[in-house]
N, C-alpha and C positions, 0 to 999 in steps of 0.2 A: 808475518803476523799482521792481522788486519788492523785498520785504523778507525778511530772514532771520528765523528764530524769535527770535533775540536782539533784533533791532531791534524786532519786534512787541511782545515782552514789555516792553522798556524804554519804548517809546512809550506803551503802555497805562498803565504805572505813573508816567510823567512827565506824562501828559495832553497830550502834544504830539508832533509828528513828530521823528524822530531820524535822524542820519546818522552813520556812523563818524567818530570823532574829536571829536564834539560833547560838551559837558559838560551833563548834566542832573540835576535834583533829582528823585529818584523815590521814591514811597512803597513800603515793604516789607510783605510778607505775613507773615513770621515771622523771629524773631531767636533765635540759640542761642549758648550759651557752655559750655565744658567746664572741668573743674577745673584744667587747666593755664593757662588764660587768664582765667577768670571773676574771680578775685580782682582782676586788673588792670582788667577791665571795671567792676567795682563801684567801685573807687577812682576811675576816670575819671568814672563816672556821678555820684558824690558831688562831685567837683571841678566838675561843671557846675552845681552848685547843688541837686542832689538832685531832689526833686519826684517825680512819679508816672511809672511806666513807661507808655508810650503806649497799650498795650493788653495787659492781663495774660493774655488768651487767645492772644496771638501771640508768647509768649516762653517760653523754657525754659532751665534750667541743668541740666547733666549731670555727675555725678561718675563718671568712667570711667578716666581716665589713671592715677591713683594710688588704685586701688580694690581692696580696702580700703586705708586709709592706712597707709604704711610707717613714718612717723615723726611725732613730736609736732607739728612745724611744719606739715606738711601737714594734720593733723587740725584745727589752728586755721583753716586756710584753708577746709576743708570746712565747719566750723562757721559761718564767715562767709557762705558760699554759702547754707546752710540759713536763716540768719537773714535774708538779703536776699530770698530766694524767699518766705519766710513774711510778711515785711513788705509786699511788693508783690503777694502772692497769685498768683505765677506758678508754673508747674509745675517741680518739682525731681525729676529722676531720680536716686535715691540709690544708694549702694553696692549692687552685685549685680544692678542692673536691665539693665546692658549698655553698649554703646558708642553715642555720641551719633548717629553716622551710620547706625546700625541702628535705633535707638529712634525717631528723629524720623520717618522714613518709615513705620515700623510703626504709629505713633500716628494716622496719618491727617490730620496737620496740614499736609501739603504736597500740592499738586495741580498738574495741568497749568496752565502759564502763570504760576505763582507767581514771585515775586521774594523770595529767601530769603538772609539773611546769617548766617554763623556765625563764631564766633571759633575757627576751626580750618581749617587749609589744605585738608582733604579734604572741605569742605562741597559741592564740585561733585558728590559722589555722588548728590545728589537730582536731578541732571539726568536720571537714568534715568526720572523721573516727568514728564519734558517740562517741567521747571521750570528757571529760571535761578537758580542757587545759587552764592554766592560766599563765599570765605573772606576775612575782613578782620581788621585789627589791633584791639586792644582798645579804643582810643579811638573808632575808627570804629563799633564795635559798641555802645559806650556812647551815642554820639550817636543811632544808630538805635533803641536801647532807650528813649531819652527822647522822641524826636520822631517816630519811625515813619518817618523818611526818611533818605536819604543821597545824596551826590553820586556820580555815575557818569560815566566817560569811555566813550562808546559804542565797544565794540571792533570791530575787523574780525573776520571769521569765516573759519576754515579748515574745510572740509567733509571729513569722513572717510566713505567708503562701503565697508562691509565686504560683499564679494560671495562667492558660492559657498557650499559646504556643509562644515562641519567634519568632518574625518576622525575615526574612533574614537579615543578617548583624548586628544583635543585639546579644550580648553574655552575659556570667556570669558577666563580669566586669561592664557592663551597669546595670545588676540587683543589683549588690553590691552598685554601686553609687547611684542608685535610693533608696535603703534601707537607705543609710546614709542621703541622702537628706530628706527622709521622716521622720526618727527618729530624726535627727539633732545630732550634735557633743556631746551634753550633754543628749540625750534622753534616754540613757540606762546606766547611771553611776552605777556601782556595781550591775548591773542586769546581769542575764544569758539570752542570746537570743537563743531561740530554733527555729530551722528553718525547715519547711516542705512545703508540698503543691505539687500538681501534676506537676508544672513546673520544679521541680527538677529531675524528673525521666529521663528526656532526657539529663541532664547535665553530662559531664564526671567528674571524680574525680578532674581533673585539675580545672574545673570551680567551683566545690563545695569548694575547698580549697581557691579560690579567694574570694568567698562570706564570708566564715568564717574568713579569714584574715581581712576583712574590718569591722567585728564587733568590733574590737578594736577602730575604729574611731567613734563609738557612745558611747564610755565610758564603754563598757560591760566588766564584769569580764571574761566572756567566751561566745563563740558561739557554739552551738551544733546542728548538723543535725541528722535527723532521718536516720536510715540506711535502705538500700534496697539491692537488688541482685547486683547492681553495686558496692556498698561498699564492700560486702562480696567477690565478685570475685576479686576486686582490692587488698584486703588484703591477700587473698590466693595466688595470684601471687607473693607476697613478703614474703611468708613463714609463714603467720599466718593461721594455719590450723583449728582453732576452734573459730572463731569469735562469740561472743554472743551479739547480738545488744540489746540495751536498748531503750525501747519504752515508751512514756508517757501513763499513764492511761486515758481512755476516759473521766473520770470525774476530771482530773488534773486541778488544779486551777492556772490561769495565772493572772498577773497584768493587762495585756491587750493583745489583739490579733490584729495584723495588717495585713491586706490582700493587696497584691500588685499584680495586674493583669498585666502580662507582655506582653499581646497580642498586645498592641498598643505602647509598649515601643520603643523609639528612642534611637540611640546611645547617651550616656551621657557624659558630661564633668564636672569635678569639677574645678571651676576657683579659682585664687589666692584670699586670702591666707588661705582658709579653705576647708577641705574635704567635708563639707556639703553644700558648695556653688555650688550646682549642677544645671546644665541646659542641655537642649537637645543641641546636636552638632549644630543644625541649628541656635541657638542663638549666638554662638560664632564663626561660620565658617567665615573664612577670616582673623582671627587674625594671623598676621605674627609670625613665629617661627624661632629661630636659632638653637635649638637643639631638638632632638627626642630620647627618651630612651625607650627600651623594655627590661624588665627583672624584677628582685627583687623577693621577697617571694610571691608577689601578682600575677605576670604575667610572671614568668621566666620558665614556663614549656613547654613541647613539643607542646601541643595544641596551646599555645600562639604564638610560632614561626611558626606553621603551618598556623595560621590565618594571621600573618604578611607576610609570604611568599606568600600566596594566593593573597594578595593585590599587592605586589611588583614584582611579577613574570613578567619579560619582561619590567620592568620600572626602572627608575633611581631616585635617591634622588635629590631633587632640588639644584641647585648651591647655596653654602653658607649655606646649612643646614648640620649639623653633626648628623648622626643617629648612636647611640651606642646600641649594643646588648650584653647582659650578660646572658648567660644560667644559670639556677638555680642550676645545678649540673653537674658533669662530665658525668654521665650517660645520662643526657639530651642532653649535647653537642654531645655526640657520636651518639645518636639516631637521632638528627637533621642533623648531618653530613651524616649518612647513608640514610636518607630520602631526602636529597638534599636541605633541608631548608637553611642551613648555605651557601651553594653555591649560592642560590638565593639571600640571604641577601647581601653577599659580592659582587656579580655581580651588585647589585643595587647601591652600593657605601657605604654600612654600614661598620662600625668598630665593629668587634666582639671581645670582651674581654674574659678574663678567667672567669670560673664559680665563682660566688661570688655575693656580694651585689652591686658591681660596683658604679655608680654615686649616687645611692639612698641616702647615708648618707653624701655625700659631703666632704669626707676627703682625697681623693686621685685620683679619676678618674672623668672626665666629669664635673668639676666645671665651671658653666656658668659665663659670664662676666656681668658686670653692665648693667642693663636695658634689658637683653636678656629674651625672652620668651622661655620656655621649655615645651614640651608636653611629658608626661611620663606615663608609666603603673604602677608606684609605688602606695603607699598607702598614702602618705602624701605630701602636697604642702605648708607646713607652710613656712613663711618667713625665709630664710636662710637654708632651709632643705638640698638643694643640695650644700651647701658651700658658697653661696653668698646671703646675705639678700637684695641685690638690684636687684635680678633677679625675674622672675615670673613664677610659675610652674602650668601648667594645667594637670590634671589627666584624662586618658581615657583608652580605650581598646587597645590591640595590633593592631587591624585592624585600629582603628581611628588614632593611632599614625603613622602607616605605611602610611595611606593615606595622613596625614598631612606632612610627610617627603617628599612625591613625589611632593606636591603642594607648599611647603614652607610656608604654612599657615594652620590653623586648618581646616580640611576637613571631610566631611561625607564619611565614608568608603563604604557605600552602592552602590555608583556608580561604584566601582571597583570589586564588587562581583557578 
């Protein structure tokens, strides 16, 4: 019987054959924690008796969720992370470097076939690199950090095939939202979602990471893309000289296969308060907004700001609307400065913040007021997500967010492109 990508990766790291439903102990290739979870990871690590990190080259901590620190208590947590990283000689990405799920791939520490664990639910983003990347709780991450291993239940696999050619003005975020709307928020709980199809071949790695990022929102254990020449070239640019893609066998067994034809796809919007409450932009166009946000681990990359700048070039943000832009990393900020995207955004009236998660988690930047509508490129629109349970969050692509900022209401970006 043929194997899926997921089964091949787990079998390699467990050193034995695997079948869906079996429990295996597998070695991991990289472990990551961010400042919202790492303090608990450190506490759990020390409760295990301390000792050494299994491999200092295969671990990192990232300060991104509350960056810079908004209050004294968070500053103390950040200080604890710095001390732990220094003691164990592991990499610390400090304030201003960016978002964990942007920085880790940028750094070239993840490649095809890797098994990666992160103390953050959107760790499946790295699946765009043909890796199996899973978010886990702080205790599980502490165990992996100490031993280099963890237990896994081998998931069944749902295969997603994106076919066709994207129409103008429609992008990877629209594909991702369509996927979430199709599968629903509970449609892939503890499944692996393996993604392929001819529509992927024209997508940049930025767009592929957007799609894998949103597999979390269907409940998936991980999302893994098939690799191609774009994947290999991207990895080599980041110092990965010998990528070894993992492909499914032709007779691999899937729980089900879902085909999504993108040829007639319109820009998509997820309405409050669920990511799978998805509709074409034409269904919600005209909804007034007070705030617009471009950034996060979903859409804070160069291609995202290029798309927003293309819409905003020569235009201005509507009076009374706050447009916040948060680059996903320092490298992205520098490239966007060099290419003129930041200038375009600022000239339009946008507020550009430091690289980091920004308003997404609602702890220190861009918290909306009661009753305000926000349109965001983030991955979640749950009640209270951006810091106020009495506000309303709509999710969309960077182009749709930019168009909406111009009009002061949710707008179709295709008229601007």
